[in-house]
N, C-alpha and C positions, 0 to 999 in steps of 0.2 A: 130868384136865386136858387130856390130848391130844385127847380126844374134843371139848372145847370151842375148840380151836384154829382150827379153819376157822371158826368163827363170830366170833372174834376179828380174825383176817385180814379177813373181808368187812366186819366193822364198822367197823376202820380205814381199809378201802379205800372205803367209803361215805363216810365223814367227810370223806376226803381228796379224793374227787371232788367232793362237795357244796362245798367250798372252792373247787376249781377252776371249778366251776359260778358260784359266787357272783363270783368275779374276772373271768370272761368276762362276766358280766351287768354288772359295774362298769365294764368297759371300754367295752361297748356303749352304756351309759348316758352315758358321758362322752366320746363319739366328737367331739363338737363343743363340748367344754369347752376354753377357751382355756388352754394351757400344760399340759393334762393329759398324762402320760406313761403309755404302754401299760404295764399291770401283768402279771408272768408269775409263774406258780408253779412252783417248784422242787420236785420230788418224788425222794426216795430210798427203797430198801428199807429197812424196819426192821432191827436186828440180829437175826440168827437165834438158835435155841435149839438145844444140842447134846443130842442123844438117843443112847441105847445101842440098837445093833441086835441082831437075834437072833442074830447070828455073833459077837457079842463086840466088834464095832467100834462106832465112833460116827459119827454123821452130823449134819450140820447141816440144820436144818428152817427154811425161810424164814418169817417173821412178818407178811410184807405190806409196805404202803407207808406213808409220811408225808410231810407237807409239812415242808419246811426254811426255806423262804424265799417271800415273796410280794415280789418286787423290781421295782423300776423299770427299765424298758428304755430305756437311754439311752448315748449316747457322750459323755463328759466332754471329749474333744477338740475335738468338734464345738460343744459348749457354749462352750468357752473362745473358740473362733474365731469363734462368732457375736457373742459379747459384744466381743471387739476390734474386729470389721470394723463392728457396728452403732455403736459409739462413734465410729468414723471417718466412717461415713454421716452421723450427727447433726451431726458436725462441719462437714462442707462442706455439708451442707444449710442449716445457720444463715448460713454464708458466702454461699452462693448467694441466698438469700431476701433477706439484707441488701443484696447488692450489686445485686440485681434492684430493689430499693425506691431505692437511691442513682441507679441508672440513671433511674429513673422521675422522680426530681427534677429530675436535668439534662436529661431529656425531648429528647435528641437523636434525630433531627433534628426540628425543628418551628419555626413562627413565633415561640414564645415562649421558644426555647432561647437559651442564652447567646451561642453562635456565631452565632445568626441576629440577636439583639439587637446584638451587637458590629458586625456587617457593616451594620446599619442605622445605626449611630452613624457610622461612617465615610462612609458614603453622605451622610448629613445634612451633614456637613462639606464634602465635595464639592459638593453642591448650594449651599452657603452660598457657597463661593468663586467660584462663577460669578455670584452676585448678593448681594454681601455687604450691602446696604442693605435688602433685603428683610426685612421684619418676621416674614412668615410662614415664610420659611427659618430665620430665627433662631429662633422658636419651634418648629420642626422639630427643630433640635440641641438645645434645652433639653428636649424632650419625649424625644428618642431618648437624651440622656445620663441623664435622670432613669429612664427604663425601664430602661437598663443598671444604674444604681446599685441600684434596687430589685430587679432580678433576682439580682445579686450577693450583696445582704445575703438575700433571700429563700431563696436556696440554701444559703447560711452557715447560718441559722437553722432550716431544714429538716433539714441534716445534723446540726446540734445535738440536735435532737429525736429523730432516729434514735438517736444516741448515749446519750441520755436514757432512751428507752425500753428499749434493750438493757441499760442500767444497772439499771433496775427489773427486767427480766427475769432478770438475775444472780441478784439478791436472792431472787426469788420461785423460781428453780430451786434454790437452795441450800437454801431452807427445804423444797422437796419432797424433796431429797435427804436431809435430817436427817429428815424424816418416814419415807422408805423404808429408812432404816438403823435407825430405832427398831422399825419392823415386822419386819425381818429378824433382828434380835437377840431379839425376842419370839418368832418363829417357831423361832429355834435353842434357845430354852428349852423350847418345846413339844415339839419334836423330840426333845431329850435326854431329857425326862420321859416322854414315850411310850415310847420304847425301852428306857429303864431299867425301866420296869413289865413289859417283856417284849413290847409290842405293836409294830405296824408303824407307819410315820409318813409313808407314801407320799403321801398326799394334802397333808399339810403341807409336805413337802419339795417338792412340784409348785407350791404356792402361793409359796413362797420362791424358787424358780426364776424364776418370773414376774416376781418383783420384782427379783430380780438382773440379769434381762434388762433392765429398765427402767432400774436403776442404772447400770448399764455404759453404757447410750446416753447417759445424762446427764453421766456423769464419766470414762469410760473406766476404771472400777474393775476389779481383777483380784481372783479369787476362788479360795480354797484350802479344800478339804473336808478334814476331820479324820475319823480312824476312827470316831469317836462320831457321826458324821453331822452335825456342827454346821460351819458355815463360817465363814471369816474373809476379809473384804473389805478389800481393800488400794488406797490412793491413792498411787501413786508409792512405795510401799514403806512407807507409814504407815498403820496399821489404821484403817479407819471403822467396823467392825465386829468385835468380838472376843469370840466367844461369846454370851452373853446382854447384852453391854454395847455400845451405840453410842456413838461418840466424835464429837460434833457438830461441824459446821462453823459459822463466824460470817461474817457480811457486814459487815466493816468498813469504814466511810467512809474514804477517802483525806483528810487534812486539807488539801490543795492543791486536789485536783479534785472531791472528793466522790463520787468512783467507789468503788463497793464493791469490796472486796477478799476473796477467800475465805481465811480464816485458819483454822487449828485452834484450837477453843475453849480447850483446855486449855493449849497451848504458846504460842498467838499467832503461830506461822510461818505463811508462805504455803503453801498446799495446791497439790500437783503434780496438774492435773486434765487430762482429755480429753473427748472426746465433746462434747455441747452446750455445756456451761459453757467448753470452749476454744475454740470457735467464737465464742461470745458475747464472750469476753475478747479475742479477736483482731480481731473487727470494732471493738468499742468502744475498745481501747488501741493498735489499730495502723491498720487501715484507714481508719476515719473520721478520726482526726486527721492521717493523711497525707494525705487529701483536703484537710482543712480548711486545712493548712498551705500547699499549693499555691494554694488559692484566696486565702488571704491574700497569698501572694507576686504572684497576679495583680492584685488589687485594690491594693495598694501600687505596682505598676509602673506601672498606669493613671494613679493620682492623682499619683504623682511625675513620671512622664514626660510626661504630659499636661499637667499644670500648668506644668512647666518652659517649654514651647513657648507655652502660653497666655498665660503672664504676661509674655513677650516681646513680645507683640503689642499692638494698641491697641482699643478699643471705640470706637463711634459717638460718645461724647462725649469722645473724644480722651484718654482716661486709659489708664494702661498698669499692669504689675505686679499684675494681680488673676488669682487663680486661677479656673479653672472648677469643679474638684471642691474641696469642703471638705478642707483639708490635714490634718484630722485624721480623716479617714474611713479605715475599715478595712473588711474585708469584712463584718464582723458588722453594721456599721451605715454604710454607704456612701451620700453624698449630694451634691447640688450645693452650691457656696458660695451663700453668703446674697445676694452681689450678683448671681448670674446668676439666682437663684429670683425676685428682686424686679425686675430690670430686665434686659431682652433687650438693651439698648445696651451692656451692659458685657462682652457676648460679643467676644472680641478676635478679629476676622476680619481686621484689617488689619495689616501689618508696617511700615507707614510712617506710619500715623495719618491718612492720606488716607481719606475715607468709602468711596469707591469701590474701595479696594484689598482684594482678598480673597486675597492671597498669605499671610497667615499662616493662614487657613482653610485653603488647600491644605497649607501644612505640617503643620496638626494632623491632616489626613486621611491625610497620609504617615507618621505615627506608626505606623500600621498596620504598616508594612514595617520600622520600627527594630528592632534588637536591643536590647531593654531588659531581658530577664531572662535572664541565663546565656547571652548569645548569641543567644538566640531572640527572635523578634518576639511581640508580645501574642496574635496569631492562632496563632501555631505553639505556644506554651506553653499556650494553652485547649486546642488540638487534642489536645496530649500529655496533658493531665489527662483528658480524654474518653477517648483511645485506651487509656491504662492501665486506666480504670476499666473499658472494655469487655474488656480482656484478662483482667483479674482476675475479671470476671464469668463469661466463657467458662469459664476454668479451673476455678471453683468449680462450673459447671453439669456440665461433663465429670466432674469427680472425683465429683461427687454421684451421677451417673448410673452410673459405673463401680461404686461403692461400693453403689449399690442392686442392681446385678445381681449382685454378689458374696454380698450378704446374702441375697438372694432364693435364689441357689443352695445356701448353707449351710442356710437355711430348708428348703428342700426335702429335703435330704439328714437333717436333723433329724427331718423328718416321715416319712421312709422307715423311720428306726430306732424313733422313738419313738410315732409317730402310730397312731391304732387303725384297723385295717383291718377293716370290717364283715364282709367275705366270710371273712377267717381267723378272727374271733371266733365267726361263725356256725358254721363247720366244728368249732371248738373246742367248742362247746356240745354239737354232735351226739357228738363223740368221748366227752366226759365223760357225756353222758347215757347213751350206750351201756354204757359202764362201770360206771355207777351201776346200771343195770338189770341187767347181768351179776351184779353182785355181790349185788344182792336175790335174783338167782336161786340164787346160791351159798348164802345163807342158809336160802332154801327149801329146798334140796336136803339141807343138812346137818341141817336141822330134821327133814325126812323120815326120813334115816339114822338120826338119835337116837330118833325115835319108834318106828321098827321095832326098834332095840337094845332099847329100854325094854320095848316090848311083848313082844318075843321072850323076853326074861329073865324078866319077870313070868309068862308063860305056862309057861315052863319050871318 
């Protein structure tokens, strides 16, 4: 038996080095595979055998080497940090994109922006005050008023469209989240089955990690890995994936607004979300409604404040008490009054009723400077809306840039730990190949020794 121990050691060594060569080849083949984690072979000496020496003592003789594990090289702390920070990156990215789109709707500064149209409106009244009987000046007033009303309504409707689009995105994102959760649960089952059969599931776990990274970016999910290599995925302390079971989320329409509310399908409670979904919900439920509310205040102040002064004046027909804007106007549907739309003579430029009196037109032009909204003029209030929007957009862009840099740094650190180095793997191939060749030489040498022994015994 002892005579063949050398062959056993060499054979076991050949098998071990062959496995190591296969792992190195697998690493090289997947050097450009997204989400692939470098694999490493763990080798240990096999248990020795105890033999009696010629002096009556016992000695231990080594029996070679074996592979104990083919493991994925990874840093779980970096994985958790990446998922947390990428969720924040996605959240701010959604906010930055939406706010940039909203800035485009306001289109400041430009000739078609609200602030420019408001200035043109005031200027038209100033021109009418100088020549109150001029029909062209009156037409200019009506045109400027109509342009301002249309611009306010158009801005409001486009903001509603942004809100509606994001609402649909919430539903679509939730559907994708459920799909990812189902795939992760299925991979949990495959990993458990594969390892229970005594095999490795490294490639399955790599695929699962890719899905976990994406899911964390969408929801801010946290992950816990069990000793059996399955993972549990949590959203705010509630399991989205538990072993081979996925607990789906539902997009439940709010009965008042129609907005989709993310709720747990089994309990009906609201889900605690981060990542992309958090950004979408913040834009839909906070940012856009805040701007819409202020735009409503702005439109209501124009209609109420301007109509009050206009109704005190007289048109060229000597009549008074008529509004310039439709009193029922809101930001969503702002329009001029029917009398102004149908007859330029109903525009009340006169304060006394005399045709050449333009003092009421001057008073209407001076509404520009009156504190009509919480102590602010219309111009000041509109400027505050635009200024606040700009500040929010700048904050979102800065935070997105910071998070992008942080995520890139963590990604680089993960790559250093888990990425495949072609130089390193090429070196490993040479090491394992040399070991394999040396072990083959051992077999050849032992074989020669056994042949010599057998031939010598036979001839003797």
